[in-house]
C-alpha positions as CSV (number, residue, x, y, z in Angstrom):
1,M,-4.7,-0.4,-4.3
2,P,-4.3,0.7,-0.7
3,L,-5.1,-2.0,1.8
4,Q,-7.1,-1.4,5.0
5,R,-5.4,-3.2,7.8
6,V,-6.7,-4.2,11.2
7,R,-4.4,-4.2,14.3
8,F,-5.1,-5.2,17.9
9,A,-4.0,-2.8,20.6
10,E,-3.1,-5.8,22.7
11,D,-2.6,-9.5,22.0
12,V,-5.1,-11.0,19.5
13,P,-8.0,-12.4,21.5
14,E,-8.4,-16.2,21.4
15,V,-11.8,-15.9,19.8
16,F,-10.2,-14.5,16.7
17,R,-7.1,-16.8,16.5
18,A,-9.0,-19.9,15.3
19,S,-10.8,-17.8,12.7
20,L,-7.5,-16.3,11.4
21,Q,-6.2,-19.9,11.0
22,D,-9.3,-20.8,9.1
23,I,-8.9,-17.8,6.8
24,R,-5.3,-18.8,6.1
25,R,-6.4,-22.4,5.4
26,E,-9.3,-21.5,3.2
27,Q,-7.3,-19.0,1.1
28,E,-4.2,-21.3,1.0
29,V,-1.9,-18.7,2.5
30,P,1.7,-20.2,2.4
31,A,3.1,-21.4,5.7
32,E,6.8,-21.8,6.2
33,F,9.3,-21.7,3.3
34,P,10.3,-25.1,1.9
35,P,13.7,-26.3,3.2
36,E,15.4,-25.9,-0.2
37,V,14.2,-22.3,-0.4
38,T,15.6,-21.5,3.1
39,A,18.9,-23.2,2.2
40,A,19.2,-21.2,-1.0
41,A,18.5,-18.0,0.9
42,V,21.2,-18.8,3.5
43,A,23.7,-19.5,0.7
44,A,22.6,-16.3,-1.2
45,A,23.1,-14.2,1.8
46,Q,26.7,-15.1,1.9
47,N,27.3,-14.6,-1.9
48,A,25.7,-11.4,-2.9
49,R,26.7,-9.9,-6.3
50,L,28.1,-6.5,-5.2
51,P,28.3,-3.4,-7.4
52,E,31.5,-1.4,-7.9
53,L,30.0,2.0,-7.2
54,D,30.3,3.0,-3.5
55,R,27.9,5.6,-2.2
56,T,28.2,4.8,1.5
57,D,29.1,8.5,1.9
58,L,25.4,9.4,1.6
59,E,23.8,9.6,5.0
60,F,20.8,7.4,4.4
61,V,18.1,6.7,7.0
62,T,15.1,4.4,6.9
63,I,11.7,5.4,8.2
64,D,9.3,2.5,8.9
65,P,7.0,1.2,11.6
66,P,9.0,0.3,14.7
67,D,8.7,-3.5,14.3
68,S,9.6,-3.6,10.6
69,M,12.7,-5.5,9.7
70,D,12.1,-5.8,5.9
71,L,13.5,-2.4,5.1
72,D,13.2,-1.7,1.3
73,Q,13.9,2.0,1.2
74,A,16.5,4.4,2.6
75,L,16.3,8.2,2.1
76,H,18.6,11.2,1.8
77,I,17.6,14.6,0.4
78,E,19.8,17.7,-0.2
79,R,19.1,21.1,-1.5
80,T,20.7,21.8,-4.9
81,G,20.5,25.4,-6.0
82,D,16.8,26.4,-6.1
83,G,15.8,22.8,-6.2
84,F,16.4,19.5,-4.5
85,T,18.2,16.2,-5.1
86,V,16.4,13.1,-3.7
87,H,18.6,10.0,-3.2
88,Y,16.4,7.0,-2.7
89,A,18.1,3.6,-2.1
90,I,16.0,0.5,-2.8
91,A,17.0,-3.0,-1.6
92,D,18.6,-4.9,-4.5
93,V,16.9,-8.3,-4.4
94,A,18.5,-9.3,-7.7
95,A,21.9,-9.1,-6.0
96,F,20.8,-12.3,-4.1
97,V,18.2,-13.9,-6.3
98,Q,18.6,-15.3,-9.8
99,A,15.9,-16.1,-12.3
100,G,14.8,-19.8,-11.9
101,D,16.5,-20.4,-8.6
102,P,14.5,-21.8,-5.6
103,I,14.0,-18.3,-4.1
104,D,12.8,-16.9,-7.4
105,T,10.4,-19.8,-8.0
106,E,8.9,-19.5,-4.5
107,A,8.6,-15.7,-4.8
108,R,6.7,-16.1,-8.1
109,R,4.3,-18.5,-6.3
110,R,3.7,-16.0,-3.5
111,G,3.7,-12.7,-5.4
112,E,3.7,-10.4,-2.4
113,T,3.9,-10.3,1.4
114,L,0.6,-10.8,3.2
115,Y,-0.3,-9.1,6.5
116,A,-2.6,-10.2,9.3
117,P,-2.9,-9.0,12.9
118,D,-1.1,-12.0,14.3
119,K,1.6,-12.7,11.7
120,R,3.2,-11.6,8.4
121,T,3.6,-14.0,5.5
122,P,6.7,-12.8,3.6
123,L,7.5,-12.9,-0.1
124,H,11.2,-13.8,0.6
125,P,12.8,-15.9,3.3
126,P,13.7,-13.8,6.4
127,E,17.3,-14.6,5.9
128,L,17.1,-12.1,3.0
129,S,14.1,-9.9,3.6
130,E,15.0,-9.2,7.3
131,G,18.6,-9.9,7.0
132,A,21.2,-9.7,4.2
133,A,19.0,-7.8,1.6
134,S,17.3,-5.5,4.1
135,L,18.7,-1.9,4.5
136,L,19.4,-2.4,8.2
137,P,21.4,0.4,10.0
138,D,25.2,0.4,10.0
139,Q,25.3,-2.4,7.4
140,V,26.8,-1.9,3.9
141,R,24.2,-3.2,1.4
142,P,23.8,-3.5,-2.4
143,A,21.0,-1.2,-3.6
144,L,19.4,0.4,-6.6
145,L,20.2,4.0,-6.1
146,W,17.7,6.5,-7.5
147,T,18.8,10.1,-7.9
148,V,15.9,12.3,-8.8
149,A,16.5,16.0,-9.4
150,L,13.6,18.4,-8.6
151,D,13.0,22.1,-9.3
152,A,11.9,24.6,-6.8
153,A,8.2,23.5,-7.3
154,G,9.0,19.9,-6.8
155,Q,8.7,18.9,-10.4
156,I,11.1,16.2,-11.8
157,T,13.9,17.6,-13.9
158,G,16.2,14.5,-14.1
159,V,16.5,10.9,-13.0
160,T,19.1,8.2,-12.9
161,C,19.0,4.6,-11.4
162,E,22.2,2.7,-10.8
163,R,23.6,-0.1,-8.6
164,A,25.6,1.1,-5.6
165,L,26.7,0.1,-2.2
166,V,24.9,2.2,0.5
167,K,24.8,2.3,4.3
168,S,21.9,3.4,6.4
169,R,22.9,5.5,9.4
170,A,19.7,4.9,11.5
171,K,16.5,2.9,11.6
172,L,13.9,5.5,12.3
173,N,10.1,5.3,12.9
174,Y,7.3,7.7,11.9
175,A,6.4,8.8,15.4
176,G,10.0,9.6,16.3
177,V,10.7,11.5,13.0
178,Q,7.4,13.5,13.4
179,Q,8.4,14.4,17.0
180,D,11.8,15.6,15.8
181,L,10.3,17.6,13.0
182,D,7.8,19.3,15.3
183,A,10.5,20.1,17.8
184,G,12.9,21.5,15.2
185,T,15.6,18.9,16.0
186,A,15.4,16.8,12.8
187,S,18.3,16.5,10.5
188,E,18.5,18.7,7.4
189,S,17.6,15.8,5.2
190,L,14.4,15.1,7.2
191,Q,13.5,18.8,7.2
192,L,13.8,18.7,3.4
193,L,11.6,15.5,3.4
194,R,8.9,17.7,4.9
195,E,9.5,20.5,2.4
196,V,9.7,18.2,-0.7
197,G,6.7,16.1,0.6
198,K,4.5,19.2,0.8
199,L,5.6,20.3,-2.6
200,R,4.8,16.9,-4.1
201,E,1.4,16.9,-2.3
202,Q,0.7,20.3,-4.0
203,C,1.8,18.9,-7.4
204,E,-0.6,16.0,-6.8
205,L,-3.5,18.3,-6.0
206,E,-2.8,20.4,-9.1
207,R,-2.9,17.5,-11.5
208,G,-6.0,16.1,-9.8
209,G,-4.3,13.0,-8.3
210,V,-5.4,11.0,-5.3
211,N,-3.1,9.3,-2.8
212,L,-5.2,7.9,0.1
213,P,-3.8,8.3,3.6
214,I,-5.4,5.0,4.6
215,P,-5.9,4.8,8.4
216,D,-5.3,1.5,10.2
217,Q,-8.2,0.1,12.1
218,E,-7.2,-0.8,15.7
219,V,-9.3,-3.0,17.9
220,V,-9.3,-1.7,21.5
221,T,-10.8,-3.1,24.7
222,S,-12.7,-1.2,27.4
223,D,-15.1,-1.9,30.2
224,S,-17.9,-1.8,27.6
225,G,-16.2,-4.4,25.4
226,W,-14.4,-4.2,22.1
227,G,-14.3,-1.1,20.0
228,L,-12.8,-0.2,16.6
229,E,-10.8,2.9,16.3
230,F,-9.0,4.4,13.3
231,R,-5.3,5.4,13.7
232,A,-4.7,8.5,11.5
233,P,-1.4,8.5,9.6
234,L,1.1,11.1,10.8
235,P,2.0,13.9,8.3
236,V,5.5,12.4,7.8
237,E,3.9,9.2,6.6
238,G,2.3,11.2,3.8
239,W,5.5,13.0,3.0
240,N,7.5,9.7,2.9
241,A,4.8,8.2,0.7
242,Q,5.3,11.1,-1.7
243,I,9.0,10.1,-2.2
244,S,7.9,6.6,-3.1
245,L,5.3,7.9,-5.5
246,L,7.8,10.3,-7.0
247,T,10.3,7.5,-7.6
248,G,7.5,5.4,-9.2
249,M,6.6,8.3,-11.5
250,A,10.3,8.8,-12.4
251,A,10.6,5.1,-13.2
252,A,7.5,5.4,-15.5
253,Q,9.2,8.3,-17.3
254,L,12.2,6.1,-18.0
255,M,10.1,3.3,-19.2
256,M,7.9,5.4,-21.5
257,K,10.9,7.0,-23.1
258,G,12.6,3.6,-23.5
259,K,9.4,1.9,-24.7
260,I,9.9,-1.0,-22.3
261,G,8.5,-1.6,-18.9
262,I,5.8,-2.6,-16.5
263,L,3.4,0.1,-15.4
264,R,0.8,0.2,-12.7
265,T,-2.4,1.3,-14.5
266,L,-5.9,2.1,-13.5
267,P,-8.9,3.0,-15.7
268,E,-11.1,6.0,-14.9
269,S,-13.8,5.3,-12.3
270,H,-17.5,5.3,-13.3
271,D,-20.5,7.3,-12.2
272,D,-22.0,4.4,-10.2
273,L,-18.9,4.4,-8.0
274,R,-19.3,8.2,-7.3
275,R,-22.9,7.5,-6.4
276,K,-22.0,4.8,-3.9
277,L,-19.3,6.8,-2.3
278,G,-21.6,9.7,-2.1
279,N,-24.1,7.6,-0.1
280,T,-21.3,6.5,2.2
281,A,-20.3,10.1,2.8
282,K,-24.0,10.8,3.6
283,A,-24.0,7.9,6.1
284,L,-21.0,9.4,7.8
285,G,-22.4,13.0,7.8
286,I,-19.8,14.4,5.4
287,E,-20.9,16.9,2.7
288,W,-19.7,16.2,-0.8
289,P,-21.0,18.9,-3.2
290,D,-21.4,17.9,-6.8
291,S,-18.9,20.6,-7.8
292,L,-16.1,18.8,-5.9
293,S,-14.0,16.2,-7.7
294,Y,-12.7,13.0,-6.1
295,A,-9.3,14.6,-5.6
296,E,-10.7,17.8,-4.1
297,F,-13.0,15.9,-1.8
298,I,-10.3,13.4,-0.6
299,H,-7.7,16.1,-0.1
300,G,-10.2,17.9,2.1
301,L,-10.6,14.9,4.5
302,D,-8.8,14.8,7.8
303,P,-7.9,11.3,8.8
304,K,-7.7,12.4,12.5
305,V,-11.6,12.8,12.4
306,P,-13.1,9.4,12.8
307,A,-15.9,9.9,10.2
308,H,-13.3,11.1,7.7
309,A,-11.0,8.2,8.5
310,A,-13.9,5.8,7.7
311,M,-14.6,7.7,4.5
312,L,-10.9,7.3,3.4
313,A,-11.1,3.6,4.1
314,A,-14.3,3.4,1.9
315,C,-12.5,5.3,-0.9
316,T,-10.1,2.5,-1.4
317,V,-12.7,1.3,-4.0
318,L,-11.4,4.0,-6.2
319,F,-8.3,1.8,-6.7
320,R,-10.2,-1.3,-7.7
321,G,-9.4,-2.4,-11.2
322,A,-5.8,-1.4,-10.9
323,G,-3.5,-3.7,-12.8
324,Y,-0.1,-4.0,-14.5
325,S,0.7,-3.4,-18.1
326,A,3.9,-4.8,-19.6
327,F,5.2,-3.4,-22.9
328,D,8.2,-3.9,-25.1
329,G,8.7,-1.9,-28.3
330,S,5.7,0.4,-28.0
331,V,3.9,2.2,-25.2
332,P,0.5,1.1,-23.8
333,E,-2.6,2.8,-25.3
334,N,-3.8,3.7,-21.8
335,P,-0.6,4.0,-19.7
336,Q,-2.0,6.3,-16.9
337,H,-2.9,5.5,-13.4
338,A,-6.3,7.3,-13.3
339,A,-6.3,8.0,-9.5
340,M,-2.8,9.5,-9.6
341,K,-3.4,11.3,-13.0
342,A,0.1,10.2,-14.0
343,E,2.1,7.3,-15.4
344,Y,3.4,5.2,-12.5
345,A,5.4,2.0,-11.8
346,H,6.0,-0.1,-8.7
347,V,9.8,0.0,-8.0
348,T,10.2,0.8,-4.3
349,A,9.2,-2.4,-2.4
350,P,11.1,-5.4,-4.0
351,L,11.4,-7.2,-0.6
352,R,7.6,-7.3,-0.4
353,R,6.4,-7.2,-4.0
354,L,7.6,-9.3,-6.9
355,V,7.1,-6.9,-9.8
356,D,9.5,-4.3,-8.3
357,R,12.5,-6.6,-9.1
358,W,11.6,-6.7,-12.8
359,A,10.8,-3.0,-12.9
360,G,14.0,-2.1,-11.1
361,E,16.1,-4.1,-13.6
362,I,14.5,-2.4,-16.5
363,C,15.2,1.1,-15.1
364,V,18.8,0.3,-14.3
365,A,19.4,-0.8,-17.9
366,L,17.5,2.2,-19.4
367,S,19.3,4.6,-17.2
368,A,22.7,3.2,-18.3
369,G,21.7,2.9,-22.0
370,A,22.3,-0.8,-21.7
371,E,20.3,-3.8,-22.8
372,V,17.5,-5.0,-20.5
373,P,18.5,-8.5,-19.1
374,A,17.2,-11.4,-21.2
375,W,15.6,-13.0,-18.2
376,V,13.5,-9.9,-17.6
377,R,12.4,-9.7,-21.2
378,E,11.6,-13.4,-21.4
379,S,9.3,-13.3,-18.3
380,M,7.8,-9.8,-18.6
381,E,4.4,-10.9,-19.9
382,E,3.8,-13.4,-17.1
383,I,4.5,-10.9,-14.3
384,P,1.2,-8.9,-14.6
385,K,-0.8,-12.1,-14.3
386,I,1.2,-13.2,-11.3
387,M,0.7,-9.8,-9.6
388,D,-3.0,-9.6,-10.5
389,D,-3.5,-13.0,-8.9
390,A,-1.4,-12.0,-5.8
391,D,-3.3,-8.7,-5.4
392,R,-6.6,-10.6,-5.5
393,R,-5.4,-13.0,-2.8
394,A,-4.1,-10.1,-0.7
395,H,-7.3,-8.1,-0.9
396,A,-9.5,-11.2,-0.2
397,Y,-7.2,-12.1,2.8
398,E,-7.4,-8.6,4.3
399,R,-11.1,-8.2,3.6
400,S,-11.8,-11.5,5.3
401,I,-9.9,-10.2,8.4
402,V,-11.7,-6.9,8.4
403,S,-15.1,-8.8,8.1
404,M,-14.1,-11.2,10.9
405,V,-13.3,-8.2,13.3
406,E,-16.5,-6.4,12.3
407,A,-18.5,-9.5,13.2
408,G,-16.7,-9.8,16.5
409,L,-17.4,-6.2,17.5
410,V,-21.2,-6.7,17.3
411,A,-21.5,-10.4,17.9
412,D,-23.2,-9.9,21.3
413,Q,-25.7,-7.3,20.0
414,I,-28.1,-9.5,17.9
415,G,-31.4,-7.7,17.8
416,A,-30.0,-4.2,18.4
417,V,-31.0,-1.4,16.2
418,F,-28.5,1.0,14.6
419,D,-28.7,4.1,12.5
420,G,-27.2,3.9,9.0
421,V,-27.5,4.7,5.3
422,I,-28.2,2.3,2.4
423,T,-25.1,2.8,0.3
424,D,-25.9,0.2,-2.4
425,V,-28.9,-1.7,-3.7
426,D,-28.8,-4.9,-5.8
427,D,-29.5,-4.2,-9.4
428,K,-31.6,-7.3,-9.7
429,D,-33.4,-7.2,-6.3
430,D,-34.1,-3.8,-4.7
431,N,-34.9,-5.7,-1.4
432,R,-31.2,-6.5,-1.0
433,G,-28.3,-4.1,-0.5
434,I,-25.5,-2.8,1.7
435,V,-25.9,-0.5,4.8
436,A,-23.1,1.6,6.3
437,L,-23.7,2.2,10.0
438,T,-23.4,5.8,11.1
439,K,-21.6,5.4,14.5
440,L,-19.6,2.2,13.7
441,A,-17.1,1.7,10.9
442,I,-19.1,-1.3,9.7
443,E,-20.9,-2.2,6.5
444,G,-23.1,-5.2,6.1
445,R,-25.7,-6.9,4.0
446,V,-29.3,-5.6,4.6
447,T,-32.7,-6.8,3.4
448,G,-36.0,-5.0,3.4
449,T,-38.8,-4.0,1.2
450,A,-37.8,-1.3,-1.4
451,L,-34.5,-0.3,0.3
452,P,-34.2,3.5,0.4
453,L,-30.9,4.0,-1.5
454,G,-28.9,6.9,-0.1
455,Q,-31.3,7.7,2.7
456,Q,-30.9,7.6,6.5
457,T,-32.6,4.6,8.0
458,R,-32.6,2.3,11.0
459,V,-31.6,-1.4,10.8
460,K,-31.7,-4.3,13.1
461,L,-28.7,-6.7,13.5
462,V,-29.8,-10.2,12.6
463,E,-26.5,-12.0,12.1
464,A,-22.9,-11.5,13.3
465,D,-20.9,-14.6,12.9
466,I,-17.1,-14.5,13.6
467,A,-16.4,-17.9,12.1
468,K,-18.4,-17.1,8.9
469,R,-17.2,-13.5,8.9
470,T,-20.7,-12.2,8.2
471,V,-22.7,-9.3,9.4
472,A,-26.3,-8.9,8.3
473,F,-29.2,-6.5,9.0
474,E,-32.8,-6.0,8.1
475,L,-34.8,-2.7,8.0
476,A,-36.1,-2.0,11.5
């Protein structure tokens, strides 16, 4: 599921620092790596298992936020006849980490990288994730090289995954790439990223899929105090995401054909969820006709419009219930990711997500017609549980951070009255529910007699506690 993240335009204010530490302590977020794990990472960085295939001739680049050092993915696209060839290099963590070693054991305990406004809690030691395994520029690195052939409409016509040495030519960031694309000065590969990205977005719309362009929330300060603003993703972020999704779908095709793999699955959403999101849309002043599907509605939202950005953030609930399905010998009964309307696997972020290492190993073997490594088969069944637990921790962690910030934004406004819409009412007590404020991207608990579900109302702020991370209202 996409995660809504909060960033601070400047340094994290002191009033939030203690609460962030409390959140990490309450949720048992790992601190530093144990000495034996760090020592193993230092040794592994000097003894990588390198492949024979050399594809350093491909002019890969990475595109990430400017401060990122854990670079999982490098990209190169070329036109092939009427279609395209997408080369996607993914960091080969298994070149450094072996099943059962200290790094692997600690990674299984962590599951995935965790993010907060003041720090990042990585899955792997930085000696690997920001060093020897990262696809840093001008460095020869072992990688899983995906080669995906597309036709003129952007549909997959062929896929291979193999180990290779690669070399990124540049560490690019989204703003810089978007500027070059807009100015017409981008490389041919990046111009094709735009072309292929748009084709894949059209494919997504045609199959009824949803890929949420989740805006970050940024806390800004002004003379009137703190404010919360959404940062809309740039178009290139969406096009780049489509390459990752494309690779995940290509991986799923390999797995389904080979009858072994780990898929990312999601059941169909229920009517109650549509009703709640419809109420949120009403709170934000956005029309959602009954005739529009989830996909059509979401594709029509513009993340540069604040109300639409808030709606996109609310729509992350569509991805709740996503999980992992491991199979060996027969395909799952319900293999599809309902939001994407396709089979899909996580394979493009092994530095930050544990399951990608397993899925990558499966795809390399299937692509070569070889046996899947024994260590993968022996541990496949436990990976979905590890990842489900890690996902729950990550969502709880980031939800706590969002709640902390929301409380801080209105902490000095106790007794103030706000416009909002009741988006949900407790099934067992219609005097308790959830209100979404109209002018602030904040939801909170609300109490009152016979709460008017889905209707505009006015509510009074009665609680905003940064330490407890709670915001509560009552009908005005």
